[in-house]
PLY file of the C-alpha trace (Angstrom):
ply
format ascii 1.0
element vertex 112
property float x
property float y
property float z
element edge 111
property int vertex1
property int vertex2
end_header
75.68 9.56 167.74
77.96 7.70 170.15
81.24 8.92 171.62
84.53 7.33 171.07
88.02 6.77 172.01
90.70 5.64 169.24
94.61 5.46 170.29
96.84 4.54 167.26
100.84 3.57 167.32
102.35 4.93 164.06
105.63 3.66 162.85
108.75 5.73 164.51
110.74 5.86 161.14
108.30 8.68 160.01
109.26 12.29 159.83
107.43 14.75 161.56
106.11 15.77 158.27
104.55 12.16 157.38
103.02 12.14 160.96
101.13 15.37 160.64
99.90 14.41 157.45
98.89 10.86 158.85
96.90 12.40 161.63
95.24 15.05 159.46
94.28 12.41 156.57
92.39 10.33 159.55
90.83 13.47 161.36
89.71 14.40 157.77
88.25 10.92 157.34
86.29 10.92 160.53
85.00 14.39 159.71
83.89 13.07 156.41
82.06 10.36 158.13
79.98 12.97 159.90
81.94 12.69 163.29
82.44 15.50 165.45
86.12 15.90 166.93
86.04 16.25 170.70
89.98 16.45 171.21
93.26 15.36 169.84
96.37 14.76 171.68
99.71 14.17 170.73
101.51 11.66 173.26
104.48 11.65 171.22
107.19 8.74 170.84
107.24 5.99 173.15
108.87 2.79 174.13
106.73 -0.11 173.47
106.39 -3.02 176.02
107.29 -5.45 173.00
108.28 -5.16 169.70
105.83 -4.89 166.97
106.80 -4.98 163.62
110.71 -5.42 164.62
110.03 -1.82 166.18
110.50 -0.94 169.92
109.15 2.58 169.92
105.94 4.26 168.35
104.10 7.59 168.12
101.20 7.51 169.74
98.06 9.66 169.01
94.44 9.87 170.70
91.25 11.06 169.23
88.27 11.42 171.06
85.19 12.00 169.20
81.48 11.31 168.41
80.29 9.73 165.39
77.61 7.58 164.01
78.37 3.75 164.61
79.04 3.28 160.54
82.12 5.31 160.52
83.98 3.22 162.92
84.18 -0.04 160.52
85.55 2.04 157.48
88.19 3.99 159.58
89.64 0.74 161.05
89.80 -0.61 157.52
91.81 2.31 156.43
93.95 1.77 159.77
94.37 -1.82 158.55
95.52 -1.11 154.77
97.92 1.57 156.22
101.26 0.66 156.38
102.48 3.68 158.50
99.93 2.40 161.44
101.37 0.08 163.82
98.32 -0.75 166.12
95.08 0.91 167.05
92.24 0.50 169.15
88.63 1.82 169.16
86.51 2.05 172.32
83.14 3.27 172.61
82.90 5.48 175.73
79.82 5.02 178.12
78.76 7.67 180.58
81.48 7.32 183.24
84.28 6.93 180.59
83.17 10.07 178.82
83.25 11.78 182.32
86.38 10.60 183.03
87.83 11.67 179.72
86.33 15.09 180.38
88.17 15.31 183.65
91.31 14.21 182.01
91.22 17.06 179.42
90.67 19.39 181.92
93.67 18.15 184.14
95.51 18.21 180.95
94.90 22.08 180.25
95.33 23.14 183.81
98.85 21.77 183.26
99.45 23.48 180.08
0 1
1 2
2 3
3 4
4 5
5 6
6 7
7 8
8 9
9 10
10 11
11 12
12 13
13 14
14 15
15 16
16 17
17 18
18 19
19 20
20 21
21 22
22 23
23 24
24 25
25 26
26 27
27 28
28 29
29 30
30 31
31 32
32 33
33 34
34 35
35 36
36 37
37 38
38 39
39 40
40 41
41 42
42 43
43 44
44 45
45 46
46 47
47 48
48 49
49 50
50 51
51 52
52 53
53 54
54 55
55 56
56 57
57 58
58 59
59 60
60 61
61 62
62 63
63 64
64 65
65 66
66 67
67 68
68 69
69 70
70 71
71 72
72 73
73 74
74 75
75 76
76 77
77 78
78 79
79 80
80 81
81 82
82 83
83 84
84 85
85 86
86 87
87 88
88 89
89 90
90 91
91 92
92 93
93 94
94 95
95 96
96 97
97 98
98 99
99 100
100 101
101 102
102 103
103 104
104 105
105 106
106 107
107 108
108 109
109 110
110 111
């Protein structure tokens, strides 16, 4: 199993209920493909550097998970088909990036 991180931006016109539903859908999708969720972060509504689909802001979310490599293509296909999704990026974390992500999680927990 590889260690991955996915950041995605949801359409800003969605209600809180729709956002939670969408995030839950993709979390369950990953789990059904054999992934183990390491962490989830809701970064909230942020202003975009440039307009995407004529929108100037979006709801950012981050998933950090361990999954087999075969789970990524179906996930990204589902992202492309979903009209609520504005952008996404999935990266495979090497050991240094995974260590940095662990430090970042600890820092966030200390602030909370």
